[in-house]
C-alpha positions as CSV (number, residue, x, y, z in Angstrom):
1,M,-35.3,-55.3,37.8
2,K,-33.7,-52.4,39.9
3,P,-30.1,-52.6,40.1
4,S,-28.2,-54.1,43.0
5,T,-24.9,-55.1,44.4
6,L,-25.5,-58.5,43.1
7,L,-24.6,-57.2,39.6
8,L,-21.9,-55.0,40.7
9,A,-19.9,-58.2,42.6
10,V,-20.6,-59.8,39.3
11,S,-19.4,-57.4,36.9
12,G,-16.9,-55.6,38.8
13,S,-16.9,-52.2,40.5
14,A,-17.6,-50.1,37.6
15,V,-19.4,-51.1,34.6
16,L,-20.2,-48.8,31.3
17,A,-20.6,-52.1,28.9
18,A,-23.0,-54.5,30.8
19,P,-26.0,-56.2,29.4
20,T,-29.6,-55.6,29.9
21,P,-31.4,-55.9,33.1
22,S,-32.7,-59.3,32.3
23,L,-29.0,-60.0,33.8
24,I,-30.1,-59.0,37.0
25,G,-33.4,-60.9,37.2
26,D,-31.4,-63.8,35.7
27,L,-29.2,-63.6,38.6
28,L,-31.6,-63.8,41.1
29,S,-33.8,-66.4,39.6
30,L,-30.6,-68.7,39.2
31,G,-30.5,-68.3,43.3
32,N,-27.8,-70.5,45.1
33,N,-27.6,-73.0,41.9
34,V,-24.1,-73.6,41.2
35,F,-22.9,-72.0,37.7
36,T,-20.5,-74.2,35.8
37,T,-17.5,-73.1,33.6
38,V,-16.0,-74.4,30.6
39,T,-12.6,-75.5,31.0
40,S,-12.5,-77.9,27.9
41,T,-8.8,-78.6,26.6
42,I,-8.6,-78.6,22.7
43,T,-7.5,-81.5,21.5
44,G,-6.7,-82.9,18.1
45,S,-9.7,-84.8,17.7
46,L,-11.7,-82.2,18.8
47,A,-9.8,-80.2,15.5
48,Q,-10.6,-83.4,13.4
49,Q,-14.4,-82.9,14.2
50,V,-14.4,-79.0,13.2
51,A,-12.7,-79.6,10.2
52,K,-15.3,-82.2,9.0
53,L,-17.6,-79.0,9.3
54,G,-15.3,-77.2,7.1
55,T,-13.8,-74.9,9.4
56,T,-10.7,-74.8,11.1
57,L,-10.0,-74.8,14.9
58,Q,-8.4,-71.8,15.7
59,T,-6.0,-71.6,18.7
60,N,-4.2,-68.2,18.3
61,A,-6.1,-66.4,21.1
62,N,-3.1,-65.0,22.7
63,Q,-2.8,-62.9,19.5
64,H,-5.5,-60.2,20.3
65,G,-5.5,-56.8,19.9
66,Q,-5.8,-54.5,23.4
67,I,-8.2,-55.0,25.6
68,I,-10.1,-52.2,26.6
69,S,-12.3,-52.5,29.7
70,S,-15.1,-50.5,30.4
71,V,-15.1,-51.8,33.9
72,A,-12.3,-49.6,34.5
73,L,-13.8,-46.3,33.9
74,T,-16.3,-44.5,36.4
75,V,-18.5,-41.5,35.6
76,Q,-17.1,-38.5,37.7
77,A,-19.0,-36.1,39.1
78,I,-19.0,-33.1,37.0
79,E,-20.6,-29.3,37.0
80,V,-23.4,-29.9,34.7
81,A,-23.7,-27.5,31.8
82,A,-26.8,-25.7,31.1
83,K,-26.4,-26.0,27.3
84,R,-27.9,-28.2,25.1
85,F,-27.5,-28.5,21.2
86,T,-29.3,-29.3,18.5
87,Q,-28.0,-31.8,16.1
88,N,-28.5,-32.8,12.4
89,C,-28.2,-36.6,11.9
90,I,-28.2,-37.5,8.2
91,W,-29.6,-41.0,8.5
92,S,-28.3,-43.9,6.0
93,K,-30.9,-45.0,3.2
94,P,-30.1,-48.2,2.3
95,G,-32.4,-48.5,-0.8
96,K,-31.4,-51.3,-3.0
97,Q,-27.6,-51.3,-2.5
98,Y,-25.9,-53.6,0.0
99,I,-24.7,-51.3,3.1
100,N,-21.3,-50.5,3.7
101,W,-21.0,-50.6,7.8
102,S,-17.9,-48.2,7.7
103,T,-20.4,-45.3,6.2
104,Y,-23.4,-46.5,7.2
105,K,-25.2,-44.6,10.0
106,A,-28.3,-46.4,11.6
107,N,-30.9,-45.4,13.7
108,G,-32.2,-48.4,15.1
109,V,-34.4,-49.9,17.5
110,N,-34.3,-53.7,18.9
111,L,-37.6,-55.9,18.8
112,G,-36.3,-57.8,21.8
113,A,-38.7,-60.0,23.8
114,W,-40.3,-61.1,21.1
115,L,-39.1,-63.8,18.8
116,E,-36.9,-64.9,22.1
117,I,-38.6,-64.4,25.0
118,E,-37.5,-62.0,28.3
119,E,-39.7,-61.9,31.9
120,N,-38.7,-58.2,32.4
121,Y,-39.8,-57.1,29.2
122,D,-43.2,-57.8,29.7
123,T,-44.1,-59.1,33.3
124,E,-47.8,-59.3,33.1
125,W,-47.8,-61.6,30.1
126,W,-44.8,-63.6,31.9
127,A,-46.9,-64.0,35.0
128,A,-50.1,-65.2,33.3
129,N,-48.3,-68.0,30.3
130,V,-45.1,-68.8,31.9
131,G,-45.5,-68.0,35.4
132,S,-42.8,-68.9,38.0
133,F,-40.8,-70.8,35.1
134,P,-37.5,-68.8,34.8
135,D,-36.9,-69.3,30.9
136,E,-38.6,-70.9,28.2
137,W,-36.7,-74.1,28.0
138,T,-37.6,-74.7,31.3
139,W,-41.3,-73.7,30.8
140,C,-41.5,-75.7,28.0
141,Q,-40.0,-78.8,29.2
142,N,-42.3,-79.0,32.2
143,V,-45.7,-78.1,30.3
144,G,-44.9,-79.3,26.9
145,F,-44.9,-78.1,23.2
146,A,-48.4,-78.8,23.2
147,V,-49.1,-76.4,25.8
148,C,-46.0,-73.6,25.3
149,G,-46.4,-73.4,21.3
150,P,-49.6,-71.7,21.0
151,K,-49.0,-69.3,23.9
152,L,-45.7,-68.2,22.1
153,E,-47.2,-68.5,18.5
154,A,-49.9,-65.9,19.8
155,R,-46.8,-63.7,21.2
156,Y,-45.3,-63.9,17.9
157,A,-48.2,-62.7,16.0
158,S,-49.0,-59.4,18.6
159,F,-45.9,-58.5,20.3
160,F,-44.3,-56.5,17.7
161,T,-46.8,-55.9,14.2
162,T,-46.9,-53.5,11.4
163,A,-48.3,-50.9,13.4
164,D,-45.0,-50.6,15.7
165,I,-43.1,-50.7,12.1
166,D,-44.7,-47.5,11.3
167,K,-44.5,-45.7,14.7
168,M,-40.4,-46.7,14.2
169,C,-40.9,-45.2,10.3
170,A,-42.5,-42.1,11.5
171,K,-39.4,-41.6,13.7
172,N,-36.5,-42.0,11.1
173,I,-35.5,-45.3,12.2
174,N,-33.8,-46.8,9.4
175,T,-32.5,-50.1,11.3
176,L,-33.9,-53.2,12.9
177,R,-31.8,-55.2,15.2
178,I,-34.1,-58.6,15.6
179,P,-32.8,-61.4,18.4
180,T,-34.0,-65.2,17.8
181,T,-33.2,-68.4,19.1
182,Y,-31.4,-71.2,17.5
183,A,-35.2,-72.7,17.4
184,A,-36.6,-70.6,15.0
185,W,-33.9,-71.8,12.5
186,T,-32.9,-75.3,13.0
187,K,-34.5,-78.4,15.4
188,V,-31.5,-79.6,17.8
189,P,-32.4,-83.2,19.4
190,G,-33.6,-82.8,23.0
191,S,-33.5,-78.9,22.9
192,Q,-36.7,-77.6,24.9
193,L,-36.9,-74.3,23.0
194,Y,-39.9,-74.0,21.1
195,S,-39.6,-74.1,17.2
196,G,-42.7,-72.8,15.5
197,N,-43.9,-70.1,13.1
198,Q,-40.7,-67.7,14.0
199,Q,-39.6,-67.4,10.4
200,A,-43.1,-66.6,8.9
201,Y,-43.8,-63.7,11.3
202,L,-39.9,-62.1,10.8
203,R,-40.7,-62.6,7.0
204,A,-44.0,-60.6,7.2
205,L,-42.6,-57.7,9.5
206,T,-39.2,-57.4,7.7
207,N,-40.9,-57.4,4.3
208,Y,-42.7,-54.8,5.3
209,A,-40.2,-52.6,6.9
210,I,-37.8,-53.3,4.3
211,D,-40.5,-52.3,1.4
212,K,-42.2,-49.4,3.2
213,C,-39.6,-47.7,5.2
214,N,-36.8,-48.9,3.8
215,M,-35.1,-50.7,6.8
216,H,-32.1,-52.4,7.3
217,V,-32.5,-55.8,9.1
218,I,-29.9,-57.5,11.7
219,I,-31.0,-60.6,12.1
220,G,-29.6,-62.1,15.3
221,L,-28.9,-65.3,17.3
222,H,-29.0,-64.8,20.9
223,S,-29.0,-68.2,21.8
224,L,-26.8,-71.2,20.5
225,P,-27.1,-74.9,21.0
226,G,-25.8,-75.8,24.5
227,G,-25.9,-72.1,25.8
228,V,-23.3,-69.4,25.4
229,N,-23.5,-67.6,28.7
230,T,-25.2,-69.6,31.2
231,L,-28.4,-67.4,31.1
232,S,-31.5,-67.4,29.8
233,I,-30.5,-65.5,26.7
234,G,-27.8,-67.9,25.8
235,E,-30.4,-70.8,26.0
236,A,-31.3,-71.7,29.6
237,F,-29.9,-71.0,33.0
238,G,-27.0,-72.9,33.7
239,H,-26.3,-73.9,30.2
240,D,-22.9,-73.3,28.6
241,A,-22.1,-76.2,26.8
242,W,-21.9,-74.5,23.4
243,F,-17.6,-74.1,23.6
244,Q,-15.8,-76.9,22.6
245,N,-18.7,-79.1,21.5
246,S,-18.5,-79.7,17.7
247,T,-22.0,-81.3,17.8
248,N,-23.2,-77.7,18.9
249,L,-20.9,-76.1,16.3
250,D,-22.4,-78.3,13.6
251,Y,-26.3,-77.4,14.4
252,S,-24.9,-73.5,14.7
253,F,-23.7,-73.8,11.6
254,K,-27.3,-75.4,10.3
255,A,-28.8,-72.2,12.0
256,I,-26.3,-70.2,10.3
257,D,-27.3,-72.0,6.7
258,S,-30.9,-71.5,7.3
259,I,-30.6,-67.8,8.1
260,L,-28.8,-67.3,4.6
261,T,-31.5,-69.3,3.0
262,F,-34.4,-67.0,4.9
263,I,-32.1,-64.0,3.2
264,K,-31.5,-65.7,0.0
265,T,-35.4,-66.4,-0.6
266,S,-36.8,-63.1,0.8
267,G,-36.2,-61.2,-2.5
268,R,-34.3,-58.8,-0.4
269,Q,-31.1,-59.9,0.2
270,N,-29.0,-57.1,0.3
271,A,-31.2,-55.7,3.2
272,F,-29.8,-57.7,6.0
273,T,-26.7,-58.2,8.4
274,I,-26.3,-61.6,10.3
275,A,-25.3,-61.2,13.5
276,P,-24.6,-65.0,14.7
277,I,-23.7,-64.6,18.5
278,N,-24.5,-62.4,21.7
279,E,-22.9,-61.6,24.8
280,A,-20.5,-65.2,24.6
281,S,-19.2,-66.1,28.0
282,D,-17.5,-69.3,29.0
283,N,-16.1,-68.1,32.6
284,F,-19.5,-66.9,34.0
285,A,-17.6,-65.6,37.2
286,G,-16.2,-62.7,34.9
287,F,-19.6,-62.3,32.7
288,A,-19.8,-59.0,31.5
289,T,-15.9,-58.0,31.6
290,P,-12.7,-58.9,29.6
291,A,-12.6,-62.0,32.0
292,G,-15.8,-63.2,30.9
293,L,-14.2,-65.5,27.9
294,T,-11.4,-67.7,28.3
295,N,-8.6,-68.3,25.7
296,D,-10.1,-71.4,24.4
297,G,-13.5,-69.3,24.5
298,V,-12.1,-67.2,22.3
299,N,-10.7,-69.8,20.0
300,W,-14.1,-71.3,19.8
301,I,-15.9,-68.3,18.8
302,N,-13.2,-67.5,16.0
303,T,-13.7,-70.9,15.1
304,Y,-17.6,-70.4,14.4
305,I,-17.3,-66.9,12.7
306,N,-14.7,-68.3,10.5
307,G,-17.0,-71.0,9.2
308,V,-20.0,-68.5,9.3
309,F,-17.8,-66.3,7.1
310,S,-17.2,-69.2,4.8
311,R,-20.9,-70.2,4.7
312,I,-21.9,-66.5,4.0
313,A,-19.4,-66.5,1.0
314,K,-21.5,-69.3,-0.8
315,V,-24.3,-66.9,-0.8
316,D,-23.0,-63.6,-1.5
317,K,-19.7,-62.0,0.4
318,R,-21.4,-58.6,0.7
319,I,-23.9,-59.3,3.2
320,P,-22.3,-58.2,6.3
321,L,-21.4,-60.3,9.7
322,M,-21.9,-58.4,13.1
323,L,-19.7,-60.1,15.9
324,Q,-20.3,-58.9,19.3
325,D,-17.5,-58.0,21.2
326,S,-18.3,-60.0,24.4
327,F,-16.9,-56.8,26.5
328,F,-13.4,-56.9,24.9
329,S,-14.2,-54.1,22.2
330,E,-13.1,-54.0,18.4
331,Q,-9.4,-53.7,19.2
332,F,-9.6,-57.1,20.9
333,W,-11.0,-58.8,17.9
334,S,-9.3,-56.6,14.9
335,P,-5.9,-58.6,14.7
336,F,-8.1,-62.0,14.1
337,Y,-9.5,-60.9,10.8
338,A,-8.1,-59.7,7.6
339,A,-8.8,-55.7,6.7
340,G,-11.3,-55.6,4.1
341,T,-13.5,-58.2,5.5
342,N,-17.1,-57.6,5.9
343,L,-17.0,-57.4,9.3
344,V,-18.9,-55.1,11.8
345,I,-18.4,-55.3,15.6
346,D,-21.3,-54.7,17.9
347,S,-20.5,-53.4,21.4
348,H,-23.2,-53.0,24.1
349,I,-23.3,-49.6,26.5
350,Y,-25.3,-49.2,29.4
351,F,-24.9,-46.9,32.5
352,F,-27.7,-48.4,34.7
353,A,-24.8,-50.3,36.4
354,A,-21.8,-47.9,36.4
355,S,-20.0,-46.3,39.1
356,G,-21.0,-43.3,40.1
357,A,-23.5,-42.8,37.1
358,Y,-26.0,-40.2,38.5
359,S,-28.6,-39.3,35.4
360,Q,-27.2,-35.7,35.4
361,Y,-23.5,-36.5,34.9
362,V,-24.2,-39.5,32.4
363,P,-24.5,-37.0,29.0
364,A,-21.1,-35.7,29.3
365,A,-19.8,-39.3,29.8
366,V,-21.5,-40.4,26.8
367,C,-19.8,-37.8,24.6
368,G,-16.4,-39.2,25.8
369,Q,-17.3,-43.0,25.8
370,A,-19.0,-42.9,22.5
371,K,-15.5,-41.5,21.0
372,Y,-13.6,-44.2,23.0
373,I,-15.5,-47.2,22.1
374,G,-16.7,-46.4,18.3
375,Q,-13.7,-45.5,17.2
376,G,-11.7,-48.7,17.7
377,D,-8.9,-48.8,15.7
378,G,-10.3,-48.0,12.7
379,K,-9.8,-50.8,10.8
380,F,-13.3,-52.1,11.5
381,P,-16.9,-50.3,12.2
382,V,-18.7,-50.3,15.5
383,F,-22.4,-50.5,16.3
384,I,-23.8,-49.7,19.2
385,G,-26.2,-52.9,19.4
386,E,-27.6,-52.3,22.8
387,W,-28.3,-49.1,24.8
388,S,-30.9,-47.6,27.0
389,L,-31.3,-44.6,29.2
390,Q,-31.1,-45.9,32.9
391,T,-28.5,-44.9,35.2
392,L,-27.7,-46.2,38.5
393,Y,-28.8,-43.3,40.3
394,N,-31.1,-40.3,40.4
395,N,-33.1,-41.2,37.3
396,T,-35.3,-38.4,36.4
397,I,-38.1,-38.0,33.9
398,D,-37.1,-34.7,32.7
399,N,-33.6,-35.5,31.8
400,R,-34.3,-38.6,29.6
401,K,-34.5,-36.5,26.3
402,T,-31.1,-35.2,26.9
403,L,-30.0,-38.8,27.7
404,Y,-31.6,-39.9,24.8
405,D,-30.8,-37.5,22.1
406,T,-26.8,-37.4,23.4
407,Q,-26.6,-41.2,22.6
408,V,-28.0,-41.1,19.2
409,Y,-26.1,-38.4,18.1
410,A,-23.1,-39.4,19.7
411,Y,-23.2,-42.9,18.4
412,Q,-23.8,-41.8,14.7
413,K,-20.7,-39.1,15.1
414,Y,-18.2,-41.8,16.4
415,A,-19.6,-45.1,15.4
416,S,-21.7,-46.6,13.2
417,G,-24.8,-45.5,14.9
418,G,-26.7,-47.5,17.4
419,A,-29.9,-49.6,18.3
420,F,-32.2,-48.8,21.5
421,W,-33.1,-51.7,23.9
422,N,-35.4,-52.5,23.6
423,G,-38.5,-51.5,21.1
424,K,-41.5,-52.2,24.1
425,M,-40.9,-52.9,27.8
426,L,-44.0,-53.5,29.5
427,N,-42.8,-53.5,33.3
428,T,-45.0,-51.5,35.6
429,R,-43.6,-53.7,38.4
430,D,-40.1,-52.8,38.7
431,T,-38.7,-49.2,39.8
432,V,-35.2,-47.6,39.6
433,D,-33.4,-45.2,41.8
434,G,-35.0,-41.9,41.3
435,E,-38.3,-41.4,39.6
436,G,-40.7,-43.9,37.3
437,K,-40.5,-47.5,36.4
438,L,-38.1,-49.6,34.6
439,Q,-40.3,-49.2,31.7
440,D,-40.0,-45.2,31.5
441,Y,-36.4,-45.7,30.4
442,W,-36.0,-48.8,28.6
443,S,-39.5,-49.2,26.0
444,W,-38.9,-46.7,23.0
445,E,-42.4,-47.2,22.0
446,G,-43.0,-45.5,25.7
447,L,-40.5,-42.8,25.1
448,A,-41.9,-42.0,21.8
449,D,-45.4,-41.4,23.5
450,A,-43.8,-39.3,26.0
451,G,-42.1,-37.1,23.2
452,V,-38.8,-38.0,24.5
453,V,-38.2,-39.7,20.8
454,S,-38.8,-36.6,18.5
455,N,-37.4,-36.1,14.6
456,T,-35.5,-33.0,16.2
457,L,-32.4,-33.9,18.1
458,D,-32.4,-30.6,20.4
459,Q,-31.5,-31.6,24.1
460,S,-27.8,-33.3,22.9
461,Y,-25.1,-32.5,25.3
462,C,-22.6,-33.2,23.0
């Protein structure tokens, strides 16, 4: 959906790290619904409940590192240079070894809107199948699993296939980031998210990508039981009950155990990274800014992540854990984890809602922003898990390759690479400021078909 002042009001006056356009659609769908915010007080009984799950309730959120808020940045008007550079990126080849994110260089693509559905990324399918319901939870709750289930199964079988992997392989893609819902991994009583054959489809696609194209796979939990951010991507609209809830934490660990079993039984254990949480927020009024998490929220995330680490260790400590930074940056999370921990921080960088972000000014900003976010304090590697080409103003078809090449180059130079969001966007309905439709700036396959994605980075601004 076209960026609006509604997003800016929620995210702050200037945003360089922000969620996808789904956030805008989510906000508009919510209308006048009341946003709830978790304000639970940590109690001794909660600590005891958490201890029974094999982990320790964290209470040291105030010992965080530097808060580097990208919402304090703006894209300044500059004299646009005519010179573009050809860059040669050496992409990592995982092989049979476990990867080290400190040295790994990812040229990645997200396979979103597949095993978790988002309306903006396939508007015709949504209209024909989901209709006016705002999210999967509400849809399945109203029509029943007997109706929504077969439609979702058909989507799992068709939205991304081995043919898509072949296209990515031909363009030197070496990393896939694949969002899932917790319902793909565990059944939670009362949940209206569909639990079906997601794992079978994921197995077939990832085996193919690993065996044929030597790709590394990041399995992500974009939703957790109870809801992690009030949005549809966190479970369902208005759901934020994951925080400070030991029952929901227990089911989250069950999902992690299921993912670990999936990895262990793949015969390709070295080829996976686990991303246990995405864009978490227990203060929706500050979502996509460092105000989006309270101290209690930070403590709960660290409680969960420590529990995930202990579960990974029972399988193999060489399996990396990827922590999405909730718009705080690597420096913020760094003090909570010992040096040498197999941890990589996932930051999301978008310019579609950034103050002053005209298409012609953004490439220069990318070069500085990548160094600013990507290097962190040097303790843990940083991966740019989501990025796209849309800017707030004056999007142009001709400038897309400069924006693409610049980001690909900058994120591998200053960070561990990144993953474009998204592999596909089928949305001819929504426009952008400037030229074209939303999908012209958010669909990797569309960009590849248009020649924007090529095997030569010859339009880099950096």
